[in-house]
C-alpha positions in Angstrom: 82.4 144.2 53.3 83.8 141.8 50.7 81.3 141.3 47.9 81.8 137.5 48.3 80.9 137.5 51.9 77.4 137.5 53.5 77.6 139.2 56.9 76.8 137.0 59.9 74.8 138.9 62.6 73.5 136.5 65.2 70.8 137.9 67.6 71.1 137.3 71.3 71.4 139.2 74.6 74.9 138.7 75.7 74.5 138.3 79.4 70.9 137.7 80.6 70.6 136.2 84.1 70.2 132.6 82.9 73.2 132.7 80.7 75.4 134.4 83.3 74.4 131.8 85.8 75.4 129.0 83.5 78.8 130.7 82.7 79.4 130.9 86.4 78.7 127.2 86.8 81.1 126.4 84.0 83.9 128.6 85.5 83.5 127.1 88.9 83.7 123.5 87.6 86.6 124.4 85.3 88.5 125.8 88.4 87.9 122.5 90.2 89.2 120.5 87.3 92.3 122.7 86.8 93.1 122.6 90.5 92.7 118.8 90.9 95.7 116.5 91.3 94.9 113.7 88.8 96.9 110.4 88.7 98.2 109.7 85.2 96.2 106.5 84.7 93.1 108.3 85.9 93.6 111.1 83.4 94.2 108.5 80.7 90.9 106.7 81.5 89.0 110.0 81.6 90.4 111.0 78.2 89.7 107.5 76.8 86.2 107.4 78.1 85.4 110.9 76.8 86.9 110.1 73.4 84.8 107.0 73.0 81.7 108.8 74.3 82.2 111.6 71.8 82.5 109.2 68.9 79.5 107.1 70.0 77.0 109.8 70.9 77.8 112.2 68.1 77.3 109.5 65.4 74.3 108.0 67.3 72.6 111.4 66.9 73.1 111.0 63.1 71.5 107.5 63.2 74.5 105.2 63.7 73.2 102.1 65.7 76.5 100.5 66.6 76.9 99.9 70.4 79.3 101.9 72.7 81.9 99.1 72.7 82.5 99.6 68.9 83.2 103.3 69.6 85.7 102.3 72.2 87.4 100.0 69.7 87.4 102.8 67.1 88.9 105.2 69.7 91.7 102.7 70.4 92.4 102.2 66.7 91.1 98.5 66.8 88.0 98.8 64.6 88.1 97.5 61.1 86.1 99.9 58.9 84.3 97.2 56.9 80.8 98.6 57.0 79.4 102.1 56.5 78.5 102.4 60.2 82.0 101.4 61.3 83.6 103.8 58.7 81.6 106.6 60.4 83.1 105.8 63.8 86.7 105.4 62.4 86.2 108.7 60.5 85.1 110.5 63.6 88.2 109.4 65.4 90.3 110.7 62.4 88.5 114.1 62.6 89.3 114.3 66.4 92.9 113.3 65.6 93.0 116.1 63.0 92.0 118.7 65.6 94.7 117.3 68.0 97.4 117.4 65.4 96.6 121.0 64.3 96.5 122.2 67.9 99.8 120.5 68.8 101.5 121.9 65.7 100.1 125.4 66.2 98.4 125.3 62.8 94.7 125.1 64.0 92.9 127.9 62.1 89.2 128.1 62.7 88.4 129.1 59.2 86.3 127.9 56.3 89.1 125.6 54.9 89.3 123.9 58.3 85.6 123.3 58.3 85.9 121.6 54.9 88.9 119.5 56.1 86.9 118.4 59.2 84.1 117.4 56.9 86.5 115.5 54.6 87.9 113.5 57.6 84.4 112.8 59.0 82.9 111.6 55.7 85.9 110.0 53.9 84.7 106.9 51.9 81.0 107.5 52.6 80.1 109.1 49.3 78.6 106.7 46.7 78.0 107.4 43.0 74.6 105.6 43.3 73.5 107.8 46.2 71.3 110.7 45.0 72.3 112.9 47.9 75.9 112.2 48.9 78.5 111.3 46.3 82.3 111.1 46.5 82.8 114.6 45.3 80.7 115.9 48.3 83.3 114.8 50.8 85.1 117.8 52.2 83.3 120.2 49.8 80.4 122.7 50.1 77.1 121.2 48.9 76.2 121.9 45.3 72.4 121.2 45.6 69.4 122.4 47.6 69.1 121.3 51.2 66.0 120.8 53.4 66.7 120.6 57.1 64.7 117.8 58.7 64.2 117.1 62.4 65.6 113.6 62.7 63.3 112.8 65.7 60.0 113.8 64.0 61.0 113.7 60.3 59.3 117.1 60.0 60.8 119.7 57.7 62.4 122.5 59.8 63.2 124.8 57.0 64.8 125.2 53.6 68.5 125.9 53.9 70.1 128.8 51.8 70.7 128.0 48.1 74.1 126.5 47.3 75.4 129.8 45.7 75.1 131.4 49.2 76.9 128.6 51.1 80.5 129.8 50.7 79.7 133.5 51.3 77.7 132.7 54.4 80.3 130.4 55.8 83.1 133.0 55.1 80.9 135.6 56.9 80.5 133.3 59.9 84.2 132.5 60.3 85.1 136.2 59.9 82.6 137.1 62.7 84.2 134.4 64.9 87.7 135.7 64.2 86.7 139.2 65.2 85.1 138.0 68.4 88.2 135.9 69.3 90.6 138.8 68.5 88.8 141.3 70.7 87.9 138.7 73.4 84.4 140.3 73.7 82.6 137.0 74.2 83.2 133.9 76.4 84.4 131.0 74.1 81.5 128.9 75.3 79.0 131.4 73.9 80.9 131.6 70.6 80.9 127.8 70.4 77.1 127.7 70.8 76.6 130.4 68.1 78.9 128.6 65.7 77.2 125.2 66.4 73.8 126.7 65.5 75.2 128.7 62.6 76.7 125.7 60.9 73.6 123.6 61.2 71.5 126.5 60.0 73.4 127.1 56.8 73.7 123.3 56.3 76.9 123.8 54.1 77.4 120.1 53.3 75.4 117.5 51.5 75.5 115.3 54.6 77.3 115.3 58.0 76.5 118.9 59.0 75.6 118.0 62.6 78.9 116.0 63.1 80.9 118.9 61.7 79.1 121.4 63.9 79.9 119.4 67.0 83.5 118.8 65.9 84.0 122.5 65.2 82.6 123.3 68.7 85.3 121.0 70.2 88.0 122.6 68.1 87.0 126.1 69.2 86.9 125.1 72.9 90.3 123.4 72.6 91.8 126.4 70.7 90.7 128.7 73.5 92.2 126.5 76.2 89.1 125.7 78.1 89.2 121.9 77.7 92.1 120.9 80.0 92.9 117.3 79.8 90.3 116.7 77.0 88.2 114.7 79.4 84.8 115.9 78.1 82.0 114.4 76.0 79.3 117.1 75.4 77.6 115.0 72.8 76.0 112.7 75.4 73.8 115.7 76.5 72.4 115.9 73.0 72.0 112.2 72.4 70.2 111.4 75.7 67.3 113.7 74.7 67.5 114.3 71.0 64.0 115.9 70.9 65.3 118.6 73.2 68.4 119.1 71.1 66.5 119.5 67.8 63.8 121.5 69.6 66.4 124.0 70.9 67.9 124.3 67.4 64.5 124.8 65.9 63.6 127.5 68.5 66.0 130.0 66.8 63.8 130.3 63.7 60.6 130.0 65.7 61.8 133.0 67.8 62.6 135.2 64.7 66.3 134.1 64.7 66.9 135.0 68.3 69.4 132.5 69.8 68.9 133.0 73.5 66.8 129.8 74.1 69.3 127.8 72.1 72.2 129.3 74.0 70.6 128.5 77.3 70.1 124.9 76.3 73.7 124.7 74.9 75.4 126.3 77.9 73.4 124.1 80.3 74.8 121.1 78.5 78.4 122.4 78.8 77.8 123.2 82.5 76.5 119.7 83.2 79.5 118.1 81.5 82.1 120.3 83.2 80.4 119.6 86.5 80.3 115.8 85.8 84.1 115.8 85.0 84.8 118.0 88.1 82.8 115.6 90.3 84.5 112.5 88.7 88.0 114.0 89.1 87.3 114.8 92.8 85.7 111.4 93.4 88.6 109.5 91.9 91.1 111.6 93.9 89.2 111.1 97.2 88.7 107.4 96.5 92.3 106.5 96.8 93.5 109.0 99.5 93.5 108.5 103.2 92.4 104.9 103.2 91.7 103.0 106.4 94.9 101.0 106.3 97.1 104.0 105.6 98.5 105.5 102.3 98.0 103.3 99.2 100.3 103.7 96.2 98.1 102.4 93.4 99.7 100.4 90.6 99.0 101.5 87.0 96.6 98.5 86.6 94.7 99.5 89.8 94.4 103.1 88.7 93.2 102.1 85.3 90.6 99.6 86.6 89.2 101.7 89.4 89.0 104.7 87.1 87.3 102.8 84.3 84.7 101.1 86.6 84.0 104.4 88.4 83.6 106.3 85.2 81.2 103.7 83.9 79.0 104.4 87.0 79.5 100.9 88.4 78.5 100.7 92.1 79.6 97.0 92.3 81.3 94.6 90.1 82.6 91.0 89.8 86.2 89.8 89.6 85.8 89.3 85.9 84.8 92.9 85.4 88.0 94.0 87.2 90.1 91.6 85.0 88.7 93.2 81.9 89.1 96.8 83.2 92.7 96.2 84.4 93.7 93.9 81.5 95.0 91.3 83.9 94.7 87.6 84.4 92.7 85.9 87.1 95.5 85.5 89.7 96.9 89.1 89.3 93.3 90.5 89.5 92.7 88.6 92.7 95.9 90.0 94.2 94.9 93.5 93.2 91.4 93.1 94.6 92.7 91.7 98.0 94.9 94.7 98.4 92.1 97.2 97.5 89.8 95.5 100.0 92.6 95.5 102.7 93.1 99.2 102.3 89.4 100.0 102.4 88.9 101.2 98.8 86.6 98.2 98.2 84.5 96.0 100.3 83.1 92.6 99.4 79.5 91.3 99.2 78.7 87.6 99.0 81.3 84.8 98.9 82.9 82.3 96.5 82.0 82.6 92.9 79.2 85.0 93.8 81.6 87.6 95.4 80.9 91.2 94.3 83.1 94.1 95.0 81.6 97.4 96.2 83.2 100.8 96.3 83.5 101.9 100.0 82.8 105.6 99.2 79.7 106.6 97.3 80.3 108.3 93.9 80.6 112.1 94.1 77.8 114.1 92.3 77.9 117.5 90.7 77.1 120.3 93.1 74.1 121.4 91.1 70.8 119.4 90.8 69.4 121.3 87.9 68.5 118.9 85.2 66.3 120.8 82.7 63.3 118.7 83.9 64.8 115.2 83.3 64.7 112.4 85.9 67.5 111.8 88.4 70.9 110.7 87.1 71.2 107.2 85.8 72.5 104.4 88.1 72.7 100.7 87.6 69.5 100.0 89.7 67.5 102.4 87.6 68.9 101.2 84.3 68.1 97.6 85.2 64.6 98.4 86.4 63.7 100.4 83.2 65.4 97.9 80.9 63.3 95.1 82.5 60.1 97.1 82.0 61.1 98.0 78.4 61.9 94.4 77.3 59.0 92.8 79.1 57.2 90.3 76.9 59.8 90.7 74.1 61.4 87.6 72.7 64.4 89.5 71.2 66.5 92.4 72.4 65.2 95.6 70.9 67.3 97.4 68.3 68.6 101.0 68.9 66.0 102.2 66.5 63.2 100.6 68.6 64.6 102.3 71.7 64.5 105.7 69.8 61.1 105.1 68.2 59.7 104.4 71.7 61.2 107.6 73.0 63.8 105.6 75.1 67.0 106.8 73.4 68.0 108.0 76.9 67.7 104.5 78.3 69.7 103.0 75.4 72.4 105.7 75.9 72.6 105.1 79.7 72.8 101.3 79.3 75.6 101.7 76.6 77.5 103.9 78.9 77.1 101.6 82.0 79.0 98.6 80.7 77.6 98.2 77.2 74.4 96.7 75.7 76.0 93.2 75.6 76.6 93.3 79.3 72.9 94.2 80.0 71.7 91.5 77.6 73.7 88.9 79.6 72.4 90.3 82.9 68.8 90.2 81.8 69.1 86.9 80.0 68.3 87.9 76.4 
């Protein structure tokens, strides 16, 4: 072994029953996704939604309080980085672009240099000379000081990270371990992604932004191994909706004498749920526009984009104005689209006049599995509205994202952000 490398030897049973079952679920969903015939505008909407979700939820975990709509603007390249929080969103998009560019050019190397480049992209412009912890020279470089790893949900110290002199040798050992595993194809890439995700957070190689880099590197690894077709996935929502479970799973490795099995079960369950969500969405959108009551319907690009966007948001019904925004059309063109969709049975109407609402004729498809690691049923608009009304009862002002998290309702904030955005719910509830 190179004297400047500290060997990485993660502990876990490769194929216990729970992990094998999760890998089977992932493979099944991936087969559905690869076999689906996806309309171009549908694929674009899925990619756009996933990209914005990745940016929003990954930075949200790190304390960024900007709403989902700002992540959407960042993903489109429309967000002006004039505050620290906005810089974080724009930087995350740049880091995702870096992965895309390296993959497209055939120069994506999952090594220590790439880790530092990811960090540099994710933290560019965030270092401050007057910040005692994160200065400009820390951007894209290993940390040069001690690091205490803190659970962001409880503010409790999890453990003292290795000293700075060990950071480079440990990270070199980790990427060498990964390269060997990838070369001999002895482990599924999903397991390797989980091991690396934990390993990066454990060494805590950077002065700040370690969680973001771990999640970005996970994405790069899965893209490099060709198991993210269409790039329609946002795994970060799984962590953001229940951050206590995320940090608890990470903490479990040290509590279990460095055994990773509990963490890997948690991690792979998140992957399985996201693959199944995408598989269900792809199937749903394909079924929604095929075999309509009035015969075959050739959707226009605006109809494809709008229906996909509204369905992906989880909308069960919507107003004409919602369709206008989703399709980027004026009032008359939107009305013409909606009449045709109603005529062909894709939509049906509820109410009349200015109160007309449009409802999807077919219920949204759901993933085949109902396993939800003990969480309540999936979010829908009825549940979001009910729980938001209860949460804001007797409040004069809309609660901040921090107030949601402090009250243990980060899941509700994330669900409302995903289902049309917080501004929409504030209008709906009159605050």
